[in-house]
C-alpha positions as CSV (number, residue, x, y, z in Angstrom):
1,X,11.5,-60.6,-17.7
2,X,11.3,-57.1,-16.4
3,X,8.0,-56.0,-15.2
4,X,7.5,-52.3,-14.6
5,X,4.7,-51.3,-12.3
6,X,3.3,-47.8,-12.6
7,X,1.2,-46.2,-9.9
8,X,-1.7,-44.4,-11.3
9,X,-4.2,-42.1,-9.7
10,X,-7.7,-43.5,-9.3
11,X,-9.8,-43.3,-12.4
12,X,-12.7,-41.7,-10.5
13,X,-13.3,-38.0,-10.2
14,X,-12.8,-37.8,-6.4
15,X,-9.1,-37.2,-6.7
16,X,-9.5,-34.4,-9.2
17,X,-12.3,-32.8,-7.2
18,X,-10.1,-32.8,-4.1
19,X,-7.2,-31.2,-6.0
20,X,-9.5,-28.5,-7.5
21,X,-10.9,-27.7,-4.0
22,X,-7.4,-27.5,-2.6
23,X,-6.3,-25.2,-5.4
24,X,-9.3,-23.0,-4.8
25,X,-8.6,-22.8,-1.1
26,X,-5.0,-21.8,-1.7
27,X,-6.1,-19.0,-4.1
28,X,-8.7,-17.8,-1.5
29,X,-6.1,-17.7,1.3
30,X,-3.6,-15.9,-0.9
31,X,-6.3,-13.3,-1.9
32,X,-7.4,-12.8,1.8
33,X,-4.0,-12.3,3.2
34,X,-2.0,-10.8,0.4
35,X,-3.9,-9.1,-2.3
36,X,-6.9,-7.6,-0.4
37,X,-4.9,-5.8,2.3
38,X,-2.5,-4.4,-0.2
39,X,-5.3,-3.1,-2.4
40,X,-6.9,-1.5,0.7
41,X,-3.7,0.2,1.6
42,X,-3.2,1.5,-1.9
43,X,-6.7,2.9,-1.9
44,X,-6.1,4.7,1.4
45,X,-2.8,6.2,0.1
46,X,-4.6,7.4,-3.1
47,X,-7.4,9.0,-1.1
48,X,-4.9,10.7,1.2
49,X,-2.9,12.1,-1.8
50,X,-6.1,13.4,-3.4
51,X,-7.2,15.2,-0.2
52,X,-4.0,17.1,0.5
53,X,-4.5,20.8,1.2
54,X,-2.4,23.9,1.8
55,X,-0.8,23.8,5.2
56,X,-0.7,20.0,5.6
57,X,2.6,18.6,7.0
58,X,3.9,15.8,4.8
59,X,6.8,13.5,4.4
60,X,7.9,12.2,0.9
61,X,8.9,8.6,0.2
62,X,12.5,10.0,0.0
63,X,12.2,11.2,3.6
64,X,11.9,14.9,2.9
65,X,9.7,16.8,5.5
66,X,7.7,19.8,4.5
67,X,4.4,21.6,4.4
68,X,2.1,21.8,1.4
69,X,2.1,25.3,0.0
70,X,0.1,24.8,-3.2
71,X,-1.8,22.0,-4.8
72,X,-1.4,22.1,-8.6
73,X,-3.9,20.7,-11.2
74,X,-1.2,18.7,-13.0
75,X,-0.8,16.1,-10.2
76,X,2.0,18.0,-8.4
77,X,2.3,20.0,-5.2
78,X,4.5,22.8,-4.2
79,X,6.1,21.9,-0.8
80,X,7.8,24.3,1.5
81,X,10.8,22.5,3.0
82,X,12.1,25.6,5.0
83,X,10.9,29.1,5.1
84,X,11.1,30.6,1.6
85,X,12.4,27.3,0.1
86,X,10.0,25.4,-2.2
87,X,10.1,22.1,-4.1
88,X,7.7,20.9,-6.8
89,X,6.9,17.2,-6.3
90,X,4.5,14.6,-7.5
91,X,1.5,13.8,-5.3
92,X,2.4,10.2,-5.5
93,X,5.7,10.9,-3.9
94,X,4.0,11.6,-0.5
95,X,4.2,8.7,2.0
96,X,0.9,8.1,3.9
97,X,2.6,6.0,6.6
98,X,5.5,8.4,7.3
99,X,3.2,11.5,7.2
100,X,0.8,9.8,9.7
101,X,3.7,8.9,12.0
102,X,5.1,12.5,12.0
103,X,1.7,14.1,12.6
104,X,0.9,11.5,15.3
105,X,4.2,12.3,17.1
106,X,3.5,16.1,16.8
107,X,0.0,15.6,18.2
108,X,1.4,13.5,21.2
109,X,4.0,16.3,22.0
110,X,1.2,18.9,21.8
111,X,-1.0,16.9,24.1
112,X,1.8,16.6,26.7
113,X,2.2,20.3,27.0
């Protein structure tokens, strides 16, 4: 005779409660370390893009450096890439991180002089 033995989880609710708490903890950690910082960064980038003004030095996500010449109502800006040469780009194409790095480097050079 073959006797098969199956291992089963305890019939009580303790095992399922523990699993539920573990799952909830994993979701909380994922939210704290992944979703929340990314949402905060996106909010800062949106605020930066909305507050651009004429004369601001910017860098696009494609790496193009320039200066804001005009902020248009349709969500675009006119960027001067060299004297007399202009490009029309979307506001969302401006990189917050790269723009901050370029402006920080320029400020450091100005401070050293």
